[in-house]
C-alpha positions, 0 to 999 in steps of 0.5 A: 480431637481438635488438639490432636489436629492442631499438633499435627498441623504444627508438626508440619510447619515449614517456616521458610516456605511460609515466609516465601509465599506470604506475598501471594496471600497479601500478608504484608503491610498495607496488603489485603491480609495484613493481619493474617498469620501464615505458619507455613503448612502446605495445602496437600497436608492440610487436605489430608488432615481434613479427611482424617479429622472429618468427624470433628465436632461443630464447636471445634470446627468453628473454633478453628475457623475463627482462628487468626492462623490461616492454615487453621481456617483452611483446614476447618473449611476443608473439614466442612467440605468433607462434612457437607454430604452427611449434613449439608444444612449445618455445614452451610449454617457454619459457613454463613455464620463465619463469613468474616473469617473466610477472608483470603482468596484461597479460603474462598476459591477452594471451598465456596463452590463445594459448600455454599454453591452446591447448596444453592444449586441443589436447592435451586435458590440463589438468593444467598449469592445474589445478596452476597454480590452486593456486600461491601466486603471483597470476600463476600463479593468474591464468594458470590461469583466463585460459588457458581462453579458448582453450577458451571460444572453441571453445565448450568448458567443460571444467574452467574453471568448476571452477577459477574456483570454487576461486578465487572467494574468492581474497584478491586483487582481480585474481583477483576480476576474473579470475573475473568476466571468465571467468564472462562469457566462459563466459556469452557463448561457452559456456553462458548458463544454466550461469552464470546458475545458478552466480551464483544458487547462489554469490551470497554467495561472490561479491565485488562486483567478480566479480559486476559483471564476470560480468554485464556482457554480460547484458541490462540488466534481467537485470543489475539483478536480479543486482545487487539479488539479485532472483531471483523 
């Protein structure tokens, strides 16, 4: 099955498109994914193939997840998302055993909440996310925040805001974006007033990037007040 899946992925390569979007994934000299390999297969195709091959054995999923090819890692995570319902414990085990290979923003953002975030919510245990929040790896820290979407979709805040607060002055721009994005998610799905107060109380700690992401879903007049620091 694994070889069949690889053949189907390779049959859908669009090298020109892949070349055009490499910069979005930090695949450039000095970029955060300088050594990544993007072959140029679009996400809707990968998601469709993941559904087709959702019964792929564990050893094949892990083999794909450990590949240098970005799209192979993406489809492996998409398959894990499909497999979670039937075998959540094994799915989470594979995910955590391969954190070193979940090393780009799309690999984190598309699946963290559906696998590790869902597991933590269902088991009412956020220990994993709390520990990941303190790691030196950018991607582990990003997972720790983005995974909380599983909570926010259910209207649950839990420790999400506390973990954002611990990373609000993170040195990485991708973490500033993640913080702002998750503040926006809390604002939209959990509690507007909590975020409005948080932004005012922590205004001097926020990067401009975090602020702009956080207020994106606010009414325009309110957005302008935050941008201009007009809290009167």
